[in-house]
C-alpha positions in Angstrom: 80.6 14.8 124.8 78.3 17.4 126.2 78.3 21.0 124.9 79.2 23.7 127.4 76.3 26.0 128.6 77.3 29.6 127.7 74.3 31.1 129.6 73.3 33.2 126.6 69.7 33.5 125.8 68.2 34.5 122.5 67.3 37.9 123.9 70.9 38.6 124.8 72.3 37.8 121.4 73.4 40.6 119.0 70.4 42.3 117.4 69.4 40.9 114.1 69.2 42.8 110.9 65.5 43.6 111.4 66.1 45.3 114.8 69.1 47.3 113.6 67.2 48.5 110.6 64.3 49.6 112.8 66.5 51.7 115.0 68.1 53.4 112.0 64.7 54.1 110.6 63.5 55.7 113.8 66.7 57.9 113.9 66.1 59.0 110.3 62.5 59.9 111.2 63.6 62.1 114.1 66.3 64.0 112.1 63.7 66.3 110.2 62.4 67.5 113.5 65.8 68.3 114.7 66.6 70.2 111.5 63.4 72.1 111.7 64.0 73.1 115.3 67.5 74.3 114.5 66.1 76.3 111.5 63.5 77.9 113.7 66.1 78.8 116.3 68.3 80.5 113.7 65.4 82.4 112.4 64.4 83.5 115.9 67.9 84.7 116.6 68.1 86.6 113.4 64.8 88.2 114.1 65.9 89.3 117.5 69.2 90.8 116.1 67.3 92.6 113.4 64.8 94.0 115.9 67.7 95.2 118.1 69.5 96.9 115.2 66.5 98.3 113.3 63.5 98.5 115.6 64.7 98.7 119.1 65.2 102.0 121.0 68.3 100.5 122.6 70.8 100.9 119.7 69.9 104.3 118.3 71.9 107.6 118.2 71.6 109.3 121.5 74.8 111.3 121.5 77.2 112.7 118.8 80.8 112.8 120.2 82.9 115.4 118.4 86.7 115.6 118.8 89.6 117.5 117.2 88.0 120.9 117.0 89.8 124.1 117.9 88.9 126.7 115.3 85.8 124.9 114.0 82.6 125.4 116.0 81.4 122.0 117.2 77.8 123.2 116.5 78.7 123.6 112.9 80.1 120.1 112.8 77.0 118.7 114.4 74.8 120.5 111.8 77.0 119.0 109.0 76.7 115.5 110.4 72.9 115.9 110.1 71.9 112.6 111.8 68.8 113.1 114.0 68.8 111.7 117.5 66.9 108.4 117.6 68.2 107.2 114.2 69.1 103.5 114.4 72.9 103.4 114.6 73.2 100.7 112.0 71.3 102.9 109.5 73.6 105.9 109.7 75.5 106.4 106.5 78.9 107.2 108.0 80.6 107.9 104.7 78.0 110.5 103.7 78.2 112.1 107.2 82.0 112.2 106.9 81.9 113.9 103.5 79.5 116.5 104.8 81.8 117.4 107.7 84.9 117.3 105.4 83.2 119.9 103.2 83.4 122.5 105.9 85.9 125.2 105.0 88.2 124.8 108.0 88.1 121.0 107.9 90.9 119.1 106.1 89.4 115.6 106.7 87.0 113.8 109.0 86.2 110.3 110.3 82.8 109.2 111.4 82.3 105.9 113.2 79.7 104.1 115.3 80.3 103.8 119.1 77.9 101.1 120.3 75.4 101.1 121.8 74.3 104.7 121.2 77.1 107.1 120.2 78.2 108.5 116.8 81.8 109.5 116.9 83.2 112.3 114.7 86.9 113.0 114.6 87.9 116.2 112.8 91.3 117.1 111.4 91.4 120.9 111.0 93.3 122.8 108.3 96.7 123.9 109.6 98.1 127.4 108.8 101.5 127.3 107.2 101.9 130.6 105.5 100.7 134.2 105.7 99.8 136.7 103.0 99.1 140.4 103.0 95.4 141.1 102.9 94.2 144.6 102.8 95.5 146.4 105.9 96.3 143.1 107.7 97.4 139.6 107.1 95.7 136.3 106.4 96.9 132.8 107.5 96.7 130.1 104.8 97.0 126.4 104.6 98.7 124.5 101.8 95.6 124.8 99.6 95.5 128.5 100.0 92.4 128.3 102.2 92.1 131.2 104.5 92.3 130.0 108.1 92.0 133.4 110.0 92.9 137.1 109.7 95.2 139.1 111.8 95.9 142.8 112.1 99.6 142.2 112.9 102.1 140.2 110.9 102.2 136.6 112.3 105.8 135.9 113.0 105.5 132.1 113.0 104.3 132.0 109.4 106.5 133.1 106.4 104.9 135.7 104.2 104.4 134.2 100.7 104.2 136.1 97.4 102.5 134.5 94.4 100.9 135.5 91.1 97.1 135.5 90.8 94.5 134.3 93.3 95.8 132.8 96.5 93.1 130.0 96.8 94.2 126.9 94.9 97.4 128.6 93.7 100.1 126.1 92.9 102.8 128.6 94.1 101.1 128.5 97.5 101.1 124.7 97.5 104.8 124.6 96.7 105.7 127.2 99.3 103.7 125.2 101.9 105.5 122.0 100.9 108.8 123.7 101.6 107.6 124.9 104.9 106.5 121.4 106.0 110.0 120.0 105.1 112.2 122.7 106.7 113.8 121.9 110.0 112.4 124.1 112.8 115.7 126.0 113.2 115.6 127.0 109.5 111.9 127.7 109.5 112.3 130.1 112.4 114.7 132.2 110.3 112.5 132.2 107.2 110.8 135.5 106.8 109.4 135.4 103.2 108.9 133.0 100.3 108.8 134.4 96.8 106.9 131.9 94.7 105.9 134.2 91.9 108.1 132.1 89.6 107.4 128.4 90.5 110.6 127.4 88.6 112.7 129.6 90.8 111.3 129.9 94.3 113.4 132.1 96.7 113.5 132.1 100.5 114.4 135.3 102.2 115.8 134.9 105.7 115.2 137.3 108.6 118.9 138.2 108.8 119.2 139.2 105.1 120.5 135.9 103.7 118.8 134.5 100.6 118.1 130.9 99.5 117.7 130.1 95.9 115.4 127.0 96.1 114.5 126.5 92.5 111.5 124.3 91.6 109.4 122.0 93.7 111.4 118.9 93.0 113.5 117.1 95.7 112.1 119.3 98.4 113.0 117.1 101.4 116.6 116.7 100.1 117.0 120.4 99.6 115.7 121.1 103.1 118.2 118.7 104.7 121.0 120.2 102.6 120.1 123.8 103.5 120.1 122.9 107.2 123.7 121.5 106.8 124.9 124.5 104.9 123.4 127.0 107.4 125.2 125.2 110.2 128.5 125.2 108.4 128.1 128.7 107.0 125.8 130.7 109.4 123.4 133.1 107.8 124.6 136.7 107.4 123.4 139.7 105.4 124.0 139.2 101.7 124.9 135.5 102.1 123.4 133.4 99.4 122.6 129.7 99.5 121.8 128.0 96.2 120.2 124.5 96.6 118.3 124.5 93.4 120.6 121.7 92.2 121.2 119.7 95.4 124.2 117.8 93.8 126.1 121.0 93.3 124.9 123.3 96.1 126.7 126.6 96.4 127.2 129.1 99.2 128.3 132.7 98.4 
């Protein structure tokens, strides 16, 4: 019996162990070159990025954008930021710049951020007047910390006149009166003429039409404000009317 001719030559046969091993060895020898190339590429990219951020003139402070100012002079804010034009944007200490701006008298808080490629953004929240106080021959507007916002010759109608003991700046009575003002509904605030906070345990609101509100201490302020609004709608203010919300659970109208 004759064997069938498959037509396969020795060269067509599967590679022997020696040939397979040689190919694997060549692949291993080429791997270090590939790794070195990738490493050099990464280093080059990092160098370019570092140059763009730290050495290039492309990503530097060219403009300081200030927003949120009405009473505060933008030039004063710019001076407080104190970041020279041309400073690499990545090197700007935004926290330090923010703290310097927030230290201005009429600034309550500030935010400083980078606006790529070349802008430093400064957003200012100014102090808001909530109360007024007699000052010499005129009046002074105060925020909740007792910081003077501005002076006026005439009594500002929009801001209740507060009375406290001692210095106004940092006075806890001013802070409690301001907290009350912030919670009062607009309809009640418009009727509030004065706030007597000389005794912080027994704050009293005097309304423009002669009514009086015994507020008590600074506890449960939001609850007292809502209750007073309801009482004033059910029992409209009148001269000598007295609302007592010092104990919200047993509020009294006289």
